[in-house]
C-alpha positions as CSV (number, residue, x, y, z in Angstrom):
1,X,-100.7,38.3,-33.3
2,X,-100.0,36.3,-30.2
3,X,-99.7,33.0,-32.2
4,X,-97.1,34.5,-34.6
5,X,-95.1,36.1,-31.9
6,X,-94.9,32.7,-30.0
7,X,-93.7,30.9,-33.2
8,X,-90.9,33.4,-33.8
9,X,-89.7,33.0,-30.2
10,X,-89.6,29.2,-30.7
11,X,-87.5,29.6,-33.9
12,X,-85.0,31.9,-32.2
13,X,-84.6,29.5,-29.3
14,X,-84.0,26.5,-31.7
15,X,-81.5,28.6,-33.7
16,X,-79.6,29.5,-30.5
17,X,-79.4,25.8,-29.5
18,X,-78.1,24.7,-33.0
19,X,-75.3,27.2,-33.3
20,X,-73.0,25.6,-30.6
21,X,-73.6,22.2,-32.2
22,X,-72.7,23.5,-35.6
23,X,-69.5,25.1,-34.2
24,X,-68.5,21.8,-32.5
25,X,-69.1,19.8,-35.7
26,X,-67.1,22.3,-37.8
27,X,-64.2,22.2,-35.2
28,X,-64.0,18.4,-35.4
29,X,-63.9,18.5,-39.3
30,X,-61.2,21.1,-39.3
31,X,-59.1,19.2,-36.7
32,X,-59.3,16.0,-38.8
33,X,-58.2,17.9,-41.9
34,X,-55.2,19.4,-40.1
35,X,-54.2,16.1,-38.6
36,X,-54.2,14.3,-41.9
37,X,-51.5,16.6,-43.3
38,X,-50.8,17.2,-46.9
39,X,-51.8,14.6,-49.4
40,X,-49.3,11.7,-49.7
41,X,-47.4,11.9,-53.1
42,X,-47.3,8.8,-55.3
43,X,-44.3,6.6,-54.7
44,X,-41.7,6.7,-57.4
45,X,-39.6,3.7,-58.4
46,X,-35.9,4.2,-57.6
47,X,-33.6,3.9,-60.6
48,X,-31.8,0.6,-60.9
49,X,-28.2,0.6,-59.5
50,X,-25.8,0.6,-62.4
51,X,-23.5,-2.4,-62.8
52,X,-19.8,-1.9,-61.6
53,X,-16.8,-3.2,-63.3
54,X,-15.0,-5.9,-61.1
55,X,-11.7,-7.4,-61.8
56,X,-11.5,-10.9,-60.4
57,X,-9.3,-13.9,-60.2
58,X,-10.6,-17.5,-60.2
59,X,-9.1,-19.1,-57.1
60,X,-9.5,-22.7,-56.1
61,X,-9.3,-23.9,-52.5
62,X,-6.3,-25.7,-51.3
63,X,-5.7,-28.2,-48.4
64,X,-3.0,-26.4,-46.4
65,X,-1.8,-26.9,-42.8
66,X,-3.0,-24.2,-40.4
67,X,-0.2,-21.8,-39.8
68,X,-0.1,-19.8,-36.7
69,X,1.7,-16.5,-36.9
70,X,3.0,-14.7,-33.8
71,X,5.7,-12.3,-32.8
72,X,8.6,-12.8,-30.5
73,X,11.9,-11.1,-29.5
74,X,15.3,-12.5,-30.6
75,X,17.1,-13.3,-27.4
76,X,20.0,-15.2,-26.0
77,X,19.8,-18.4,-23.9
78,X,22.4,-17.0,-21.3
79,X,23.3,-13.7,-20.0
80,X,26.6,-13.6,-17.9
81,X,27.7,-11.1,-15.4
82,X,31.5,-11.3,-16.0
83,X,33.4,-10.8,-12.8
84,X,37.1,-10.4,-11.8
85,X,38.6,-13.3,-10.0
86,X,41.5,-11.4,-8.5
87,X,41.9,-8.0,-7.1
88,X,44.0,-5.2,-8.8
89,X,44.0,-2.3,-11.0
90,X,42.9,-2.5,-14.6
91,X,45.9,-1.6,-16.6
92,X,44.8,-2.5,-20.2
93,X,41.7,-3.1,-22.2
94,X,41.2,-4.5,-25.7
95,X,39.9,-2.6,-28.6
96,X,36.8,-4.8,-28.7
97,X,36.0,-4.0,-25.0
98,X,33.0,-1.6,-25.8
99,X,29.3,-1.9,-25.3
100,X,27.6,-3.4,-28.3
101,X,30.7,-5.1,-29.7
102,X,30.8,-8.8,-30.6
103,X,33.6,-10.8,-29.1
104,X,34.8,-14.4,-29.7
105,X,35.2,-17.1,-27.2
106,X,38.5,-16.8,-25.2
107,X,39.1,-13.3,-26.6
108,X,41.0,-11.0,-24.2
109,X,39.0,-8.2,-22.8
110,X,41.1,-6.5,-20.1
111,X,44.2,-7.0,-18.0
112,X,44.8,-6.4,-14.3
113,X,48.0,-5.3,-12.7
114,X,50.1,-8.3,-11.8
115,X,52.3,-6.9,-9.0
116,X,50.1,-8.4,-6.1
117,X,49.7,-11.7,-7.9
118,X,53.3,-12.2,-8.6
119,X,54.2,-11.4,-5.0
120,X,51.8,-14.0,-3.8
121,X,53.2,-16.5,-6.2
122,X,56.7,-15.9,-4.9
123,X,55.4,-16.4,-1.3
124,X,53.8,-19.6,-2.3
125,X,57.0,-20.9,-3.8
126,X,58.9,-20.1,-0.7
127,X,56.3,-21.7,1.6
128,X,56.5,-24.9,-0.6
129,X,60.4,-24.9,-0.4
130,X,60.2,-24.6,3.4
131,X,57.7,-27.3,3.7
132,X,59.7,-29.7,1.5
133,X,62.8,-28.9,3.6
134,X,60.9,-29.8,6.8
135,X,59.7,-33.0,5.2
136,X,63.2,-34.1,4.2
137,X,64.3,-33.3,7.8
138,X,61.5,-35.3,9.4
139,X,62.1,-38.3,7.1
140,X,65.8,-38.2,8.0
141,X,65.0,-38.2,11.6
142,X,62.7,-41.1,11.2
143,X,65.3,-43.2,9.5
144,X,67.7,-42.4,12.2
145,X,65.2,-43.4,14.9
146,X,64.6,-46.7,13.1
147,X,68.3,-47.5,13.1
148,X,68.6,-46.7,16.8
149,X,65.7,-48.9,17.6
150,X,67.3,-51.8,15.7
151,X,70.6,-51.2,17.5
152,X,68.7,-51.8,20.8
153,X,67.9,-55.4,19.5
154,X,64.3,-55.0,18.5
155,X,62.8,-55.1,15.2
156,X,59.5,-53.4,16.1
157,X,59.2,-49.8,17.3
158,X,56.1,-47.6,18.0
159,X,55.1,-44.9,15.5
160,X,55.9,-42.1,17.9
161,X,59.5,-43.1,18.4
162,X,59.9,-43.4,14.6
163,X,58.4,-39.9,14.2
164,X,55.7,-41.0,11.9
165,X,53.1,-38.4,13.1
166,X,55.6,-35.7,12.6
167,X,56.4,-36.8,9.1
168,X,52.7,-37.1,8.2
169,X,52.1,-33.5,9.5
170,X,54.9,-32.2,7.3
171,X,53.7,-34.2,4.3
172,X,50.3,-32.4,4.7
173,X,52.0,-29.0,4.9
174,X,53.8,-29.8,1.7
175,X,50.5,-30.7,0.0
176,X,48.9,-27.5,1.2
177,X,52.0,-25.4,0.0
178,X,51.7,-27.0,-3.4
179,X,47.9,-26.2,-3.6
180,X,48.7,-22.6,-2.7
181,X,51.3,-22.5,-5.4
182,X,48.9,-23.7,-8.0
183,X,46.4,-21.1,-6.9
184,X,49.0,-18.4,-7.1
185,X,49.9,-19.6,-10.6
186,X,46.2,-19.7,-11.5
187,X,45.7,-16.1,-10.3
188,X,48.4,-15.1,-12.7
189,X,46.3,-16.4,-15.5
190,X,43.2,-14.7,-14.0
191,X,44.9,-11.3,-14.4
192,X,43.7,-11.6,-18.1
193,X,39.9,-11.5,-18.2
194,X,38.6,-13.3,-21.4
195,X,35.2,-13.9,-22.9
196,X,34.1,-17.5,-22.0
197,X,32.0,-17.8,-25.2
198,X,30.9,-15.9,-28.3
199,X,29.1,-12.9,-27.0
200,X,27.9,-9.4,-27.3
201,X,28.9,-6.9,-24.6
202,X,25.7,-5.7,-23.2
203,X,27.1,-3.3,-20.5
204,X,30.4,-2.4,-18.9
205,X,30.9,-1.8,-15.2
206,X,34.7,-1.4,-14.9
207,X,37.1,0.2,-17.3
208,X,40.7,1.3,-17.7
209,X,42.2,2.6,-14.4
210,X,39.5,1.2,-12.1
211,X,40.5,-0.9,-9.1
212,X,38.5,-4.1,-8.9
213,X,38.2,-6.5,-6.0
214,X,37.5,-10.2,-6.3
215,X,34.0,-10.9,-7.6
216,X,33.5,-7.4,-8.8
217,X,31.4,-7.4,-12.0
218,X,33.3,-5.7,-14.9
219,X,30.8,-6.4,-17.8
220,X,27.5,-8.1,-18.8
221,X,27.7,-10.5,-21.8
222,X,25.0,-12.0,-24.0
223,X,25.8,-15.4,-25.3
224,X,25.4,-15.5,-29.1
225,X,26.3,-19.2,-29.5
226,X,22.6,-20.1,-29.0
227,X,19.8,-17.8,-30.0
228,X,16.2,-18.3,-29.1
229,X,12.9,-16.6,-29.7
230,X,10.1,-16.9,-27.1
231,X,6.8,-17.0,-29.0
232,X,3.5,-16.3,-27.1
233,X,0.6,-18.3,-28.1
234,X,-3.1,-17.9,-27.2
235,X,-5.0,-21.0,-25.9
236,X,-6.7,-21.3,-29.3
237,X,-3.4,-21.1,-31.2
238,X,-1.8,-23.6,-28.9
239,X,-4.6,-26.1,-29.4
240,X,-4.5,-25.7,-33.2
241,X,-0.8,-26.6,-33.3
242,X,-1.5,-29.8,-31.2
243,X,2.2,-30.4,-30.2
244,X,3.2,-33.9,-29.2
245,X,6.3,-35.3,-27.6
246,X,7.4,-36.8,-31.0
247,X,7.1,-33.3,-32.5
248,X,9.5,-31.9,-29.9
249,X,11.9,-34.8,-30.3
250,X,12.3,-34.0,-34.0
251,X,11.9,-30.2,-33.7
252,X,8.8,-28.3,-34.9
253,X,9.9,-26.2,-37.9
254,X,9.2,-22.5,-37.7
255,X,10.1,-19.7,-40.1
256,X,11.3,-16.4,-38.6
257,X,10.9,-13.2,-40.7
258,X,12.5,-9.8,-40.4
259,X,11.7,-7.3,-43.1
260,X,13.0,-9.1,-46.2
261,X,15.1,-11.7,-44.5
262,X,14.0,-15.2,-43.2
263,X,15.5,-17.7,-41.0
264,X,14.6,-21.4,-40.2
265,X,14.4,-22.4,-36.5
266,X,12.9,-25.3,-34.6
267,X,10.8,-25.6,-31.4
268,X,12.0,-28.3,-29.1
269,X,10.1,-27.2,-26.0
270,X,7.4,-25.0,-24.6
271,X,7.5,-23.2,-21.2
272,X,6.1,-25.4,-18.4
273,X,4.0,-22.5,-17.0
274,X,1.3,-20.2,-18.4
275,X,2.0,-16.5,-18.1
276,X,0.0,-15.4,-15.0
277,X,-0.8,-11.9,-16.4
278,X,-1.7,-12.7,-20.1
279,X,-2.7,-16.3,-19.8
280,X,-0.6,-17.1,-22.9
281,X,1.5,-20.2,-23.6
282,X,5.1,-19.8,-24.7
283,X,6.9,-21.9,-27.4
284,X,10.6,-21.5,-27.5
285,X,12.2,-21.6,-30.9
286,X,16.0,-22.3,-31.1
287,X,18.0,-21.2,-34.0
288,X,20.8,-23.5,-35.3
289,X,24.2,-22.3,-34.3
290,X,25.4,-23.0,-37.8
291,X,22.8,-20.6,-39.4
292,X,23.9,-17.4,-40.8
293,X,22.6,-14.8,-38.4
294,X,24.9,-12.0,-39.6
295,X,22.9,-8.7,-39.3
296,X,20.3,-10.1,-36.9
297,X,20.4,-8.3,-33.7
298,X,19.5,-9.5,-30.2
299,X,16.2,-7.7,-29.1
300,X,14.7,-7.4,-32.5
301,X,11.0,-8.4,-32.9
302,X,10.4,-11.2,-35.4
303,X,7.4,-12.6,-37.0
304,X,7.2,-16.4,-36.7
305,X,5.1,-18.7,-38.8
306,X,4.5,-22.1,-37.1
307,X,2.9,-24.8,-39.3
308,X,0.3,-27.0,-37.6
309,X,-0.2,-30.7,-37.9
310,X,-3.8,-30.5,-39.4
311,X,-4.7,-29.4,-42.9
312,X,-7.8,-27.2,-43.8
313,X,-9.3,-25.9,-46.9
314,X,-7.9,-22.3,-47.6
315,X,-7.8,-19.8,-50.3
316,X,-4.6,-18.1,-51.3
317,X,-5.6,-14.7,-52.3
318,X,-3.7,-11.5,-53.0
319,X,-3.5,-8.8,-50.3
320,X,-5.8,-6.5,-52.4
321,X,-8.6,-9.1,-52.1
322,X,-9.0,-8.7,-48.4
323,X,-11.8,-6.3,-47.5
324,X,-11.9,-4.7,-44.0
325,X,-9.7,-7.5,-42.7
326,X,-12.8,-9.8,-42.4
327,X,-14.2,-10.4,-45.9
328,X,-13.4,-11.2,-49.4
329,X,-15.7,-10.1,-52.1
330,X,-17.0,-12.6,-54.6
331,X,-18.9,-12.5,-57.9
332,X,-21.9,-14.9,-57.9
333,X,-23.2,-16.8,-60.9
334,X,-25.7,-14.1,-61.5
335,X,-23.0,-11.4,-61.6
336,X,-23.9,-9.9,-58.3
337,X,-21.7,-9.1,-55.3
338,X,-21.4,-11.5,-52.4
339,X,-19.4,-11.1,-49.2
340,X,-17.7,-14.2,-47.7
341,X,-16.6,-13.8,-44.0
342,X,-13.1,-15.1,-43.6
343,X,-10.5,-15.7,-41.0
344,X,-6.9,-15.0,-41.9
345,X,-4.6,-17.9,-41.2
346,X,-1.2,-16.4,-42.3
347,X,0.5,-14.6,-45.1
348,X,3.7,-14.7,-47.0
349,X,5.3,-12.6,-49.7
350,X,3.0,-13.8,-52.4
351,X,-0.5,-14.3,-50.9
352,X,-2.7,-14.2,-47.8
353,X,-4.1,-17.5,-46.7
354,X,-7.8,-17.4,-45.6
355,X,-10.4,-19.7,-44.2
356,X,-14.2,-19.4,-44.6
357,X,-16.1,-18.8,-41.4
358,X,-19.5,-19.8,-42.9
359,X,-19.3,-22.0,-46.1
360,X,-17.2,-25.0,-46.9
361,X,-14.7,-24.2,-49.5
362,X,-14.8,-26.7,-52.3
363,X,-15.5,-24.9,-55.7
364,X,-13.4,-22.4,-57.4
365,X,-14.5,-18.8,-56.5
366,X,-14.4,-15.5,-58.5
367,X,-12.6,-13.3,-56.0
368,X,-12.7,-9.6,-56.7
369,X,-9.2,-8.0,-56.6
370,X,-10.2,-4.4,-57.7
371,X,-11.8,-1.6,-55.8
372,X,-15.6,-1.0,-55.9
373,X,-17.5,2.2,-55.4
374,X,-20.4,0.3,-53.7
375,X,-19.8,-2.9,-51.7
376,X,-23.4,-3.7,-50.8
377,X,-24.2,-7.5,-51.2
378,X,-26.4,-8.0,-54.3
379,X,-24.9,-5.1,-56.3
380,X,-24.8,-5.9,-60.0
381,X,-21.3,-6.3,-61.5
382,X,-19.6,-6.4,-64.8
383,X,-16.9,-9.2,-64.3
384,X,-13.5,-8.6,-65.9
385,X,-11.0,-11.5,-65.7
386,X,-7.6,-10.5,-64.3
387,X,-5.0,-10.4,-67.1
388,X,-2.8,-13.0,-65.3
389,X,-5.5,-15.7,-65.4
390,X,-5.9,-18.5,-67.8
391,X,-8.7,-17.5,-70.3
392,X,-10.2,-21.0,-70.2
393,X,-10.5,-21.0,-66.5
394,X,-12.8,-17.8,-66.5
395,X,-15.6,-20.0,-68.2
396,X,-16.0,-22.4,-65.2
397,X,-19.4,-22.2,-63.4
398,X,-19.3,-20.4,-60.0
399,X,-21.5,-21.2,-57.0
400,X,-24.0,-18.7,-55.7
401,X,-23.4,-17.4,-52.1
402,X,-26.1,-15.8,-50.1
403,X,-25.3,-12.2,-49.3
404,X,-23.5,-11.9,-46.0
405,X,-24.8,-9.7,-43.3
406,X,-23.3,-6.3,-42.8
407,X,-19.9,-6.1,-41.1
408,X,-20.3,-6.5,-37.3
409,X,-18.1,-4.4,-34.9
410,X,-17.6,-7.4,-32.7
411,X,-15.7,-9.5,-35.4
412,X,-12.0,-9.5,-35.0
413,X,-9.2,-10.9,-37.2
414,X,-5.5,-10.1,-37.2
415,X,-3.4,-10.3,-40.3
416,X,-0.7,-12.4,-38.7
417,X,-2.4,-14.7,-36.4
418,X,-5.4,-16.9,-35.7
419,X,-8.2,-14.6,-34.5
420,X,-9.7,-15.0,-31.0
421,X,-13.4,-14.6,-30.6
């Protein structure tokens, strides 16, 4: 009995020791099962992207001069503060004497009361007559003194006896009286204030009934005989134009645009200083005075296209071909989509002229001119030639371009100018 009892005790002791170990092992197994999560489903193959219809034009590169586009304000070379040259009350003004009106050279603007000026003219005439009388008297006395000296038996007499200093003094008085008379006559003419050149009246400071003193500003005039446009240029734009003294001697051609109108001008000079705030250069375009500027108004902002002296390969694409202002979309030889990073040089009424930032432009390219639902590089396409193209040209081989990276937020291009980076 003792032996059996001891054996049972040993079994119970062993069972108590194994229970914690079994619980620990079971906990580890359960933890691993929970950490593994649900079973991974089998990967399914994504359906192929359907091909999109893409209308394209076959466009060949052209060697064209770099054209810099910028904006400037139509301005005048001179601004004049027109002032009265005599004092008096304004008694009349012309119908054209209003702000914003155009006046011709020598056109009468206003008239000043002539009472004071005519009074001064009469006084000047009287002073001249008095001086001339004194001169005649002095000359008579001089001749009399000379005869008296000869009667004394001498041929030579001193200047004082002959009254030469007195005659000279009166001669100067006559000259001064004549000058005062001319001034009085000139002041009569100055009573009528006229425009000194073709101009636009910018502002009026004195009007009918006002009393003005000499040098009082009555109006501000903008000279319209010579119009200019100051065109700001970035350092990169200025370097690309590469101006030379010979260019300025002949005049660098520039086209100015305002809505649907265009006007030719020339650049003969650039400002000798760089703007201290913007660090921009300034080219000054001068409009030929003989040009028809009717309807063009001083102060309007104009777009200016300045051709450079160097040529570069460009594509003339329609505006709808530009994507996000930084790319054009192309159809590769395998009928997949490619993105070509571009820099817009300039534009006109018919096309936008772009330069490639990455690849040299040599072969004709199929440029997409229609919208796409998906514009990811490598997207399959169904090419459709634009109806305006030559059917034979659509069969030409097309180069394959590597897909471009996705658009970067740091890239920048302006439609009417050379981009700065």
